[in-house]
N, C-alpha and C positions, 0 to 999 in steps of 0.2 A: 626432398625432405618434406615430411608431413607438416602441414601448417597447424599451429596451435590456435585454439579458440579461447579468447580472453573475455571474461565477464566481470565487470567491476560492480560490486554490490555496495552501494552507499545507503544513506538514510541515517537519521540521528540516533544517538544512543538511547537505550531504554526500550527498544522494540524487540528485544530478544532475537535479534537477527541471526546470530551465529548458530543458535539452537535449531532454527528453521532450516538453515543451510545444511547443517549436518543431517537433518532428516531428509532433505532433498537428495543429498549425496548417497545416503543409504537406500533411498527409493530407487535411484538409478542403478546402483549395484545389484539390488535384489531383483528388480523387475526387468532390467535390460542388460545386465552384466556390464554396465558402463562405469569406468573408473574416472571420477572427477577429482582433480587436485584442488584442495581448498587451502588458500593462503590467507592468513590474518596478518595484516600489516603490523599490528602491535607486537605480535610474537617475534617477528623479524627485527623490529626496532629494539626490543628487549635484549635479544641475543647480541646484537651489534653493540649496544650500550655497554654491556658487561665485558665483551671481548675487546673492543677497540677504544672505548671511552672510559673504562673502569668506573662506570656509573651503575648503581643498583636501581634499575627501573622497574616499577610496578604499575599496575593499573591505577593505583591510588595516587601516585606522585608524578606520572609522566607528563601531565599537562601543566605541572608547576615548573617544568624546565624552562630555561631561557628560550625565547622564540627561535634564535639562530641555532641553538643546540637541537631543538625539536625538529627544525627544518632539515638539518644535516642528517639526523638519525632517519627521518622519513625517506629522504632521497637515497641514502645508503641501503635502506631496507628494500625500496622498490627496485633498485639496481640489482640486488641479490635475487629478487623474485624474477626480474626480467632475464637474468642469466639462467635461472632454472628453466624458464619457458623456452629459451633457445636450446638448452642442453637436452631437455626432456619434453619433446612436443606432446601435446595432449589438450585436454579441456581444463582450463584454469578458472577458478572462481576466486576473486580477490576481494576480501571484505575490508573496506576502508571508507569511513564517513568522509564526506567532503568538507564538513564544518563541525566545530565543537563549540558549545556555549559553556564557558568556564570562567567563574568569577565575574560574571556579568559582561565578559568580552567574547566576541566571536573569533575563534581561532581557525585558521585554514587547516584542513585535513588533507587536501590534495589540490595541487595547482596545475596550471597549464602545462608546465614542463613534465610533471608527473604523468599527466594524462597522455601527453605526446609520447612519452617513453613506453607506456603500457599499450597504448592505442587499442582500447577495448573494442570488441565487436558489439557488445551489448552493455548498456548501463541499466541497472535496476536501482530504484530508490524504494527501500522498504520502510513502511510507515505503520503506525498503530494509533489507537485512540489516545488522545492526550491524557485522559484520566488514567489509563492503564500505564502509559509511559511514566507519569508522575509517581505512581505507586511502585513501579519497577525500580526507578532510580533511587527511591527512598531506601530500598533494601540492598542496593548494589554498593559494595564496599568502595568502588571507584568514585561513586557520585553522591554518597550520602552526606558529604560535607557541604554540598551545593544546595541552594534553595531556588526552586523554580516555581513560578506561578503557571497555571494552565496557559495563560496568554504567552508567557515566555516560550513554552514548549511549542505552541502553535506557530509562533513567529519563527522559531528555529527551524521547524519542519518546512515552512514556506521558503526560507532561505536555502535550505538544503536542496529542495526540489529545483528551484531556479538555477542554482549553481551547477547541478549535475545536468540538467536539461541543456544549459548553455554549452557544456563540454560535448554532450552527445550531438547537438546540432552542428557544432563546429567540425567534428570528425565525421559527420553523416553516419553515425552509428545508431543502432536501435536504442530506444529509450522507453522504459516502462516504469510507471508507479505501481507498486504492488503492496497491498495490505498484508501484514504479517498473518492475519487470520486465514488467508488463502491456504489451500492444502499444499503439502510438500510436492505433490504431483504437479501443481501449477508452477511452482518454483522450478522444478526439474524441467518441465516443458519449455519454460522461458529461457532456461540455460541451454538445453540441448536441442530443442525443436523450435527454435525461434521463428521459423517460417510457417509453423502451423497456423491455420486460420484462427482468428481470435474473435470472440463474441463479447459484446457488452450486454449484460442482462438487465433490462429495465423492468420495474414493477412498482405498484403502489406501496407506499410505506406510511405516509402521514396519517391517513384516515382508516388504518387497519387496527381493529381492536386487539388487545393483548391475547385474547382467547383465539381469535381468528389467525393472528400472526403465528401462534404456536403450531397450529395445524398447517398453515401455509408454508412455514419454515421447512417442514419435512417434505412436502410436495416439491418445493423449490430445490431442495438438496437432491432429490431423486432425478429431477429434470436436468440439473447441472451434471450429474454423473452420466446421464444418458448422452448429453452433448459431448462430454469428454471422451466417452467410449466411441463416439463417432469421429474422433480426431480433432476436436476443437479445444482451444484454451479459453476458459470462461472467466471473465472479470465480473465479480459479484459486488455491487456497491455496499451491501449490508455488512461487509467485512470491516467497515468503519462505522461505529455505532454512535458517533458524537452528536448526531441529531437529537438524541435524548436530552442533551443539555438545553437545547432550545425549547423542547417540550416541557421540561420541568420548570424552567424559568417562567414560561407562560402560565403554567398551572399555579405557581406560587403567586405571581403578580395578580392573577384573576382572583385568587382567594383573599388576598389582603385588600384588594379594591372592594370586594363585596362586603367587607367589614368596615369600610370607610377609613382604612389605615394606609400608611405608606410602607413600602418594603423596608425591612430591617437589613442593613448591609451585612450584619453578622449572623443573620438567621441561617441555620444549617439546612441545606437541601439534600435529601438522601434519595438515591435511586439505585437500581440494579441493572446489570447488563449480563446477558447470557453469552458465555464464550464456549466454543466447542471443546477446547482443551482445559479450561479452568472451571467450567460450570458457571454458576451465578456468582458474580462479584459485586459486592456492595460498595458504593462510593458515597462520600459525604463531603460537601464543600460549602463554604459561605456563599450567600447570595451574590455578594459583590464580586467574588472571584469568577463565578459562572457568568455574571453579567459582563465582566471585562473581556472574557474570551469569546463571548457569543457572536460578536460581529465577525471576528476572524473565522470562527467555525462555520458560520453561515456562508460566507464568501468562498471558503475553501471547499465546502461540499460541492458547490456548483462548478467551481474551477476544476476540481479533481475528477468529477464525473464526466465533464466534457473532455478532459485529457484522456480518460479511459476510452471514451467513444472514438477519439482521434486515433488511438492506438489499435483499435479493433477493425475487423473487416466487415462486420455487420452488427446490427443492433436487433436484439430479440426482445420484444415486449411481452412479458409473461404475465397475463392478467386473467387467470381463470376465475377470479372473484368478481370481475365486472365492475370494479370500483374506479370511478374517475379520479384522475390525479394530475394536477397542473404540472408537477415535476416531470412526470412521464411524458406528457405532451411536449414539454420543452425539449426533452432529450430526443424525442422522435424528430422534432423539427430540426434540431441541431445536426443530428446524424444524417437526415435525409436531404435537407436543403443546404446546409452550410458545408458539411463534410462529404456529401455525395455517397454516403454509405447505403447499403441495402438495409431496409428496416422491415421486420416481419412482426405481425401482431397476432398474438394468441388471446382471443377474447372469449371469456366464458359467461359474460353477463347476458341478461335477457334483452332482446332488441338490438338495434344497431348502435355501435359506439359513437361517441362524439365526432363530428366532422374534423375536429382538431387532432383526432387519432387517424381517421381514415385518409385524410389529405396527405399525411406524411408517412405512409407505409406502402410497401410494394405489394404485399399480399396479406390477407387475413385468414386465420385458421380458427376453428371452433374449439379445438383442444390440442394438448401437447402431442398426443398420439398421431393425429393428422399431420402435424408439423414435422415430427420426427420421420414419418413415412416419406414426406416430401423431401427431406434432406437425404434420405437413403436412396431415393430415386434419381437424384441429380448425378449426372455423369461425373462432375467434378465438384468438390466442396466449394461453396460460395467464397 
């Protein structure tokens, strides 16, 4: 009998995960004629609640149920999904958050027994910017009665990642953190072509002006598409844009200091983020709320990027601008020295790059064309 492949897609609410999964399913059907069976645990729980428990369950009220009822519904739903997997072998993607933050309490969305039952081959944790998650939850009928600070959402995300990674490590399954802003093609490849070589793309961000970044963004997108056409899955760190919180805090604090004043906790700080699917989105938060989340955001940026490097087969530093970046140097060192990954440097600046670049790379290239030619000439992908 053909063996099924099971992919468990976790990640906190508010990341518009199901929409991206539907796009990935459609991509597979259109581009490769592959049929992926998408199961949403909630839908199974709702059906069972009506049929067996005589309870009218909706997205708005399900998390208000007694914990034992919620647990029983979930286990019945997952058993139904498992029965289908046995009955109809194929590729299964199961959407089920590992945790829920509801009424200030962390509720389990999947436990050890559930994971053992499904025994996923791949675990994905889908994440998004905390600012975007907060705005999404405000508009979601299921979540609009809840009140979250940005810090709440960042802490929830951290717990979700830790929980799922623990499950994946125990089962020795694949584990990936993937930002929702990655393309449906990336999601599809992680589901269907999990063994494809993976790239972590490193590049300067902090010291790039908005005007230069606008131009660099398009060049970077073309380079990523070229790598994907060569058979690589590319993790792009800019798919999470929360670093802007740190930048805007610093700008505001520098401004008030120059006036001899102290920061006003209620001062509104506004900023915009460019999203491929939504265009430019404007956010506005009190100084104190941004300050309270800043430490978590700062630590999570580093931890997340290192996790992506750990999940990758090689690190490509794409720096046609020739701009020095401490973050890039750290990523190169982590990939090269700590994780033993191959690290390639594309340097477009005048003169020789810093020794902290050259000491932690296997080979340097002067432009992306030269590097892509090198990849094509390799007998096997790195």
